[in-house]
C-alpha positions in Angstrom: 78.3 46.6 38.0 80.8 48.9 35.8 83.3 50.2 33.3 86.7 52.2 33.7 84.7 55.3 31.8 81.6 54.6 34.0 83.5 56.2 37.3 83.8 59.8 34.5 79.8 59.2 34.1 79.0 58.7 37.9 80.9 61.0 38.9 79.7 63.9 36.5 75.8 63.0 37.1 76.6 63.8 40.9 77.9 66.6 40.2 74.3 67.4 38.1 72.3 65.8 40.3 74.0 68.0 43.6 74.2 71.2 41.9 71.0 71.7 43.0 72.4 72.8 46.3 74.8 76.0 46.0 77.5 77.5 47.8 75.9 79.3 50.7 76.2 82.9 51.2 76.4 82.8 55.0 78.3 78.9 56.8 78.2 78.4 60.3 81.4 77.5 61.6 83.3 77.6 64.7 85.5 79.8 65.0 87.4 78.0 67.8 87.4 75.1 65.2 88.0 76.3 62.0 90.8 78.8 60.9 88.8 81.9 58.9 91.3 81.2 56.4 90.1 77.7 55.9 87.0 78.8 55.1 88.0 81.1 53.0 89.9 79.5 50.9 87.0 76.6 50.3 84.8 78.9 48.8 87.1 80.7 46.4 87.2 78.8 44.0 84.5 77.1 41.5 83.6 73.3 43.2 85.9 71.4 40.8 88.7 73.5 40.7 88.8 72.6 44.3 92.2 70.7 45.9 92.5 68.7 48.2 94.7 70.4 51.1 91.6 72.9 50.6 89.0 71.1 51.0 91.1 68.5 53.9 89.8 71.6 56.9 85.7 71.0 55.6 86.7 67.1 55.2 87.3 66.7 59.0 84.4 69.5 60.3 81.9 68.4 58.3 78.1 67.9 60.0 80.2 68.8 63.3 81.8 72.3 64.0 81.5 73.1 60.0 78.3 73.9 57.9 74.9 71.8 58.0 73.9 68.9 55.5 73.4 71.3 52.6 77.0 73.0 52.8 77.2 68.7 52.9 76.0 67.8 50.0 77.5 71.5 47.8 81.1 69.9 48.6 80.0 66.1 48.2 80.7 65.2 44.5 83.8 66.9 44.8 85.2 65.2 48.5 84.3 61.9 46.5 85.8 62.0 43.1 89.2 63.6 45.3 89.0 60.2 47.3 88.3 58.3 44.2 91.4 59.4 43.0 93.3 59.5 45.9 94.6 63.3 46.0 92.5 63.4 49.4 94.2 60.9 52.0 91.0 57.7 52.0 92.6 56.0 54.9 92.2 59.6 57.3 89.2 60.6 55.2 87.2 57.9 53.3 85.3 56.3 56.6 83.8 59.2 58.5 82.9 60.9 55.4 80.9 58.2 54.0 79.7 57.5 57.9 78.0 61.0 57.3 76.4 60.0 54.3 75.5 56.6 55.9 73.4 59.1 58.4 71.5 61.2 56.3 71.2 59.5 52.9 68.0 57.0 53.9 65.6 60.8 53.3 67.4 62.3 50.8 65.5 62.6 47.6 65.5 58.9 45.4 67.9 60.3 42.9 70.5 61.9 45.3 70.7 58.1 46.7 70.8 56.8 42.8 73.4 59.4 41.7 76.0 58.0 44.9 74.8 53.9 44.5 76.3 54.4 40.6 79.4 56.7 42.0 80.3 53.3 44.8 79.5 51.0 42.1 82.3 52.5 39.8 84.4 53.2 43.2 84.3 49.4 43.6 85.0 48.4 39.8 88.3 50.5 40.4 89.3 49.0 43.4 89.2 45.7 42.0 90.8 46.2 38.8 93.6 48.2 40.5 96.1 47.6 43.4 97.3 48.6 45.8 94.5 51.2 46.6 94.7 54.2 49.5 91.1 52.6 50.5 92.4 48.8 50.7 89.1 46.3 49.6 87.8 45.7 53.2 87.5 49.6 54.5 85.5 49.3 50.5 83.3 46.6 52.1 82.8 48.1 55.2 81.9 51.8 53.7 79.5 49.3 51.1 78.5 47.2 53.9 78.6 49.0 57.5 78.1 52.7 56.2 75.9 52.4 53.6 74.0 49.7 54.0 74.2 48.4 50.4 73.7 44.5 50.1 76.8 43.3 50.1 76.0 40.1 47.8 76.1 42.1 44.5 79.7 43.5 44.8 80.7 40.0 46.0 79.7 39.0 43.2 81.1 41.6 40.7 84.1 40.1 42.5 83.7 37.0 41.7 83.4 38.1 38.2 86.9 39.4 38.1 88.0 35.4 37.8 91.4 36.0 35.9 92.1 39.9 36.7 94.8 40.1 38.6 94.7 43.0 40.6 91.4 41.1 42.1 93.5 38.3 43.1 95.8 40.5 44.9 92.9 42.0 47.2 91.2 38.6 47.5 95.4 37.9 49.1 95.1 40.9 51.4 92.2 40.6 53.1 92.9 36.0 53.2 95.6 37.3 55.2 94.0 41.0 56.9 90.9 39.2 57.6 92.3 36.8 59.8 93.2 39.1 62.2 89.8 40.6 62.1 88.4 40.9 65.7 85.0 38.7 66.2 81.5 41.0 64.5 78.2 40.3 64.8 76.8 42.3 61.9 74.6 40.4 59.0 77.1 41.6 56.5 80.5 40.9 58.6 78.8 37.1 58.8 77.9 37.1 55.3 82.1 38.0 54.4 83.1 35.2 57.0 80.9 32.8 55.1 81.8 33.4 51.8 85.7 33.5 52.5 84.7 30.4 54.0 83.4 29.1 50.0 85.1 28.2 47.4 85.1 31.9 45.4 88.4 33.1 47.3 90.6 29.9 45.9 88.9 30.8 41.9 89.8 33.8 42.2 93.4 33.4 43.3 93.9 29.8 41.6 92.8 32.1 37.9 95.6 34.7 39.0 98.2 31.9 38.8 97.9 31.7 35.5 100.2 33.9 34.7 101.5 35.9 37.5 103.1 39.1 36.2 105.9 38.3 38.8 107.3 35.9 40.9 107.1 38.0 44.2 103.0 37.8 43.0 103.4 34.2 43.0 104.3 33.4 46.2 101.9 36.1 47.6 98.7 34.3 45.5 100.4 30.8 46.8 101.0 31.7 50.3 96.4 33.6 50.1 96.0 30.2 48.8 97.4 28.3 51.9 95.9 30.5 54.2 92.5 29.9 52.6 93.1 26.3 52.8 93.4 26.4 56.5 90.5 29.2 57.1 88.5 27.2 55.2 88.7 23.7 57.2 89.4 24.9 60.1 86.8 24.0 63.2 83.5 25.9 62.8 
């Protein structure tokens, strides 16, 4: 799916594709919800120079009290870049921003959808290779499968291909612990994920990382997750 350098290429492609949406001369903003100085700051410098603090007010208000879909497309490449680099708080903004993408992108031109998918693919690869992440692996799964309606099978297959990658195993250990306390969810993707966790892939990922753990704490976390997974897979159905 991706390599480390692919993220830069994917973001560059996203910027290039969405460059057809210039900053509008005038933006509709709710004066009661958005301070005028926030609007000025978000328009003061070129897109790629905008900081997370400059764009955070827009991230809170995009498509509701600040601007329309073309404004959103103008800012989207920078918003995603800041999310992925963890400069913009992913816990606060990743879900809401990708929900907004998912609500509209079915009608976008194909090259825009393709550019978005390439960024998501590279974001997923980056997640599997770095632990921890502000946007945890469960939130990434929800972004992929629930918000954007992408095929989760492809992303789980990518995870399985990372057997021996300690970061991928630590994400698995976290998910095994976290998923057990999730409330029931009837969506098809959630059932798919539950069945996948029920199977052998999580144990393979965890066991492979135990061959050379980077610390005793990592070893303990992986062993505990293996025990939890054993309980999970053997529970009464």
